[in-house]
C-alpha positions in Angstrom: -1.1 -119.5 45.4 -1.6 -122.2 48.0 -3.9 -120.5 50.4 -7.3 -119.2 50.7 -10.1 -120.9 50.2 -9.7 -123.1 46.9 -10.5 -126.0 46.0 -9.4 -129.0 45.1 -9.7 -128.4 41.8 -8.7 -124.4 41.0 -5.0 -125.5 40.6 -4.9 -127.0 36.8 -3.1 -130.0 36.7 -0.5 -128.4 34.1 0.4 -126.1 36.3 0.5 -128.6 39.4 2.6 -130.4 37.1 5.0 -128.1 36.2 5.5 -126.4 40.1 7.6 -130.5 40.1 10.3 -128.0 37.9 10.9 -125.5 40.6 14.3 -125.4 42.5 13.6 -125.0 46.1 16.3 -123.0 47.4 17.3 -123.4 51.3 19.4 -122.4 53.9 21.4 -123.8 56.5 22.2 -121.1 58.8 23.8 -121.8 62.3 20.2 -122.2 64.4 17.8 -122.9 61.6 15.6 -126.0 61.7 18.0 -127.8 59.1 21.1 -127.3 61.0 19.5 -128.4 64.2 17.8 -131.6 62.5 21.6 -132.9 61.0 23.4 -132.1 64.8 20.1 -134.4 66.3 20.8 -137.5 63.6 21.2 -140.3 65.1 24.0 -141.9 63.5 23.1 -145.6 63.9 20.1 -147.0 63.1 18.0 -149.0 65.9 16.7 -152.2 65.3 12.7 -151.2 64.5 11.6 -152.3 60.9 11.7 -149.1 58.2 10.8 -148.2 54.9 13.3 -145.8 52.9 11.0 -143.8 50.6 12.8 -141.7 48.4 12.5 -139.4 45.0 14.8 -139.8 42.2 17.9 -137.8 41.5 18.4 -135.1 38.9 16.3 -135.4 35.8 18.0 -134.7 32.0 14.5 -132.8 30.7 14.4 -130.5 33.8 17.8 -129.7 33.3 18.1 -129.3 29.4 14.5 -129.0 28.3 14.2 -130.5 24.9 17.4 -132.8 24.6 16.1 -135.3 22.7 16.0 -133.7 19.0 20.1 -132.2 20.1 21.4 -135.7 21.5 20.5 -138.1 19.1 21.5 -138.0 15.5 19.5 -139.2 11.9 20.4 -143.0 12.5 19.4 -142.7 16.5 22.6 -142.8 18.2 23.6 -140.8 21.3 25.7 -138.6 21.3 26.3 -136.1 24.5 26.5 -132.7 24.3 27.3 -131.7 28.5 29.3 -133.3 30.6 26.6 -133.9 32.6 23.9 -136.2 30.7 25.4 -139.5 30.5 28.0 -141.5 28.0 25.7 -143.6 27.2 21.8 -145.1 27.0 20.5 -148.1 26.4 19.3 -148.4 22.5 15.7 -147.5 22.4 13.7 -145.4 19.4 15.1 -142.3 20.8 11.4 -140.7 21.1 10.7 -143.2 23.7 13.3 -140.6 25.8 10.7 -137.9 25.3 8.0 -139.0 28.6 11.0 -141.4 30.3 13.8 -139.5 31.0 17.0 -140.8 32.4 19.1 -139.0 35.1 22.0 -137.0 34.6 24.9 -137.6 35.8 24.5 -135.9 38.8 21.9 -137.5 39.6 23.2 -140.3 39.8 25.8 -139.0 41.7 23.3 -137.3 44.3 21.9 -141.0 44.6 25.1 -142.8 44.9 25.1 -140.4 48.1 22.5 -141.0 49.8 23.5 -145.1 49.6 26.8 -143.8 50.8 25.1 -141.9 53.9 23.0 -144.9 54.6 25.8 -147.6 54.6 27.7 -144.8 57.3 24.5 -145.0 59.2 24.4 -148.7 59.8 21.4 -149.2 57.4 20.7 -152.9 56.2 18.3 -152.6 53.1 16.5 -156.4 52.6 14.4 -155.5 49.6 14.3 -152.5 46.8 11.5 -151.3 44.7 11.1 -148.0 42.6 9.0 -147.1 39.5 9.2 -147.7 36.3 10.1 -144.6 35.4 14.6 -145.3 34.4 15.0 -142.3 36.2 13.4 -144.2 39.2 15.5 -147.8 38.5 18.9 -145.5 37.7 18.1 -143.9 41.4 17.6 -146.9 43.3 20.6 -148.9 41.6 22.9 -145.9 42.5 21.8 -145.8 46.3 21.9 -149.3 46.6 25.4 -149.0 45.2 26.1 -146.6 47.5 25.1 -149.0 49.9 27.3 -151.6 48.5 24.2 -153.8 47.7 24.2 -153.2 44.0 25.2 -157.1 43.4 23.1 -159.0 45.8 19.7 -156.7 46.4 17.7 -156.8 42.7 15.5 -153.9 41.9 11.2 -154.8 41.9 10.4 -152.1 39.2 6.4 -152.1 40.5 4.0 -149.5 38.2 1.6 -149.3 40.6 4.2 -146.6 42.3 4.6 -144.3 39.3 3.1 -140.3 39.5 -0.3 -139.8 39.2 -1.8 -140.3 35.5 -3.6 -137.6 35.8 -0.5 -135.6 33.9 -0.5 -138.3 31.2 -3.6 -137.0 29.1 -1.4 -137.8 26.1 -0.3 -141.5 27.2 2.2 -142.9 29.6 5.4 -143.4 28.9 6.7 -146.7 27.0 9.4 -148.5 30.3 12.1 -150.6 29.1 11.4 -154.5 29.6 13.2 -156.4 32.7 14.8 -157.6 29.9 16.0 -154.6 28.7 17.5 -153.3 31.6 19.3 -156.3 32.7 21.1 -156.5 29.0 22.3 -152.7 30.3 23.1 -154.0 33.3 20.9 -153.2 35.9 20.1 -155.8 38.3 16.4 -156.2 37.9 14.7 -158.6 39.7 12.9 -160.9 36.8 11.3 -163.0 39.3 8.9 -161.0 41.1 5.4 -160.3 40.1 3.9 -156.9 40.4 1.1 -155.9 41.9 0.2 -153.0 39.0 0.5 -153.6 35.0 1.1 -150.8 32.7 -2.3 -152.1 31.1 -3.9 -151.5 34.1 -2.7 -147.6 34.8 -4.0 -147.1 31.0 -7.1 -148.2 32.3 -7.0 -145.6 34.8 -6.0 -142.4 33.4 -8.8 -140.0 34.4 -7.5 -141.0 38.0 -8.4 -138.9 40.4 -6.4 -137.5 42.9 -7.7 -139.8 45.8 -6.9 -142.6 43.9 -3.7 -142.0 42.9 -3.2 -141.4 46.8 -4.5 -144.7 47.2 -3.2 -146.6 44.5 0.1 -145.3 45.8 -0.7 -146.2 49.3 -1.8 -150.1 48.6 1.2 -150.4 46.8 3.5 -149.6 49.8 0.9 -151.5 52.2 1.4 -154.8 49.9 5.3 -154.3 49.8 5.3 -154.0 54.0 2.8 -156.9 54.3 4.6 -159.0 51.8 8.2 -158.7 53.3 11.0 -158.6 55.9 12.9 -156.3 56.8 13.5 -152.6 56.1 12.6 -152.0 52.4 13.9 -149.1 50.4 11.3 -147.5 47.8 12.4 -145.2 45.4 9.2 -142.4 43.4 9.1 -139.5 42.3 8.2 -136.5 44.2 4.9 -137.4 45.6 6.3 -141.1 46.3 7.8 -139.2 49.7 4.1 -138.7 50.7 1.4 -140.9 48.6 3.9 -144.1 50.1 3.2 -142.9 53.6 0.5 -140.4 54.6 -2.5 -142.8 54.9 0.0 -145.6 56.4 0.8 -143.3 59.1 -3.0 -142.6 59.7 -3.4 -139.0 58.6 -5.9 -138.0 55.8 -6.2 -137.5 51.9 -4.2 -134.7 51.3 -6.0 -131.5 48.7 -4.5 -130.7 45.7 -3.3 -127.4 46.9 -1.7 -129.0 49.9 0.0 -132.0 48.0 1.4 -128.8 45.5 3.2 -127.1 48.3 4.3 -130.3 49.0 5.4 -130.8 46.3 7.8 -128.1 45.9 10.0 -128.7 48.9 10.8 -132.0 47.8 13.6 -131.9 46.4 16.1 -134.7 44.2 16.8 -137.4 46.1 14.6 -136.4 49.0 14.7 -139.0 51.7 11.4 -140.1 54.5 12.1 -143.3 56.8 8.8 -145.4 57.7 9.0 -146.5 61.0 7.2 -149.3 62.7 6.1 -149.7 66.5 6.8 -152.9 66.1 3.0 -154.4 66.3 2.7 -154.7 62.9 2.6 -159.1 62.5 3.9 -160.8 59.9 2.4 -163.9 59.3 -2.0 -163.9 59.3 -2.1 -161.5 55.9 -6.1 -160.4 57.0 -4.5 -159.6 60.5 -1.4 -157.9 59.1 -4.3 -155.6 56.3 -6.1 -154.4 59.5 -2.9 -153.2 61.3 -0.2 -152.0 59.0 -2.1 -148.6 58.9 -1.2 -146.4 61.7 1.1 -148.4 63.0 4.2 -146.8 61.4 4.9 -143.6 61.6 7.3 -140.8 60.0 10.9 -141.1 61.5 13.9 -138.5 61.3 16.2 -139.4 58.2 19.9 -141.6 59.1 22.1 -139.3 57.1 21.7 -136.1 56.2 20.3 -134.6 53.1 21.8 -133.7 49.7 21.4 -129.6 48.4 23.4 -128.1 45.9 23.0 -124.4 44.3 22.0 -124.3 40.3 24.6 -124.6 37.1 24.0 -122.9 34.6 25.7 -123.8 31.2 28.3 -122.0 30.5 29.6 -120.7 26.8 32.8 -119.3 26.6 31.4 -116.9 23.5 30.9 -114.8 26.5 34.7 -114.1 27.2 34.5 -112.4 23.6 32.0 -110.2 24.3 
């Protein structure tokens, strides 16, 4: 599907978005690449500055399909219908969850496992940023919880980290506000001034692929230039590539290549950018000219999270 001489426009946007939903079957056997990587992973982090870029955890809509009509009563009250659904959700109009899916309980646990793995590897996080999608905010929260930093590292919500606008031609999600998130017990940095805004995103909903890469990359660059210490960025399947590709000195991918990469980025996948130590932190003009090409992808400090699909059980099969 992704080979040959097809152009960037050969794959419909709807089809490309569907590819994100597909699971990748992974085998870890003695001698394979995954196993050898795990054996060589260092358990203690070096002092070089790093940016940890991560996809969100398992989401409800990709797991259960059209869940909203079945999980809200006539009064708009949420009622969970599976143990892998959250016991409660922030109060909002039920239809708004259609475009802004929460995590499953498994998704939150996946993220916490990554946080615990980072903690075991001695990782220190100074700042945390994420897409305004609720699933990303939940993921960042659970990672910080696993790190033991939930109360001390507030999350900066950055709309510039949202996924490709071309997938939202019928309108962007209406995200929860910082005040609503604070009321729901999420530690949000209300003093943070976003680089972008929902209004600005809506003005560019005809975003092309190169514009999408530039938007995510620019957000990551500005985050790097305006901070010190290690940074956590939580976003979407594309984020691991769009927030690192230009910064490590690589060229824009085609739609086909991005689709191929997306299929291999499972829930809570983690990429790490490591500085070569030459990026200045003082003069902003100098920093802007040296961020790109002075970072490289590094081996993640903890193992990935791998698990199998578990279909919904119906006891009635025992009556057949």
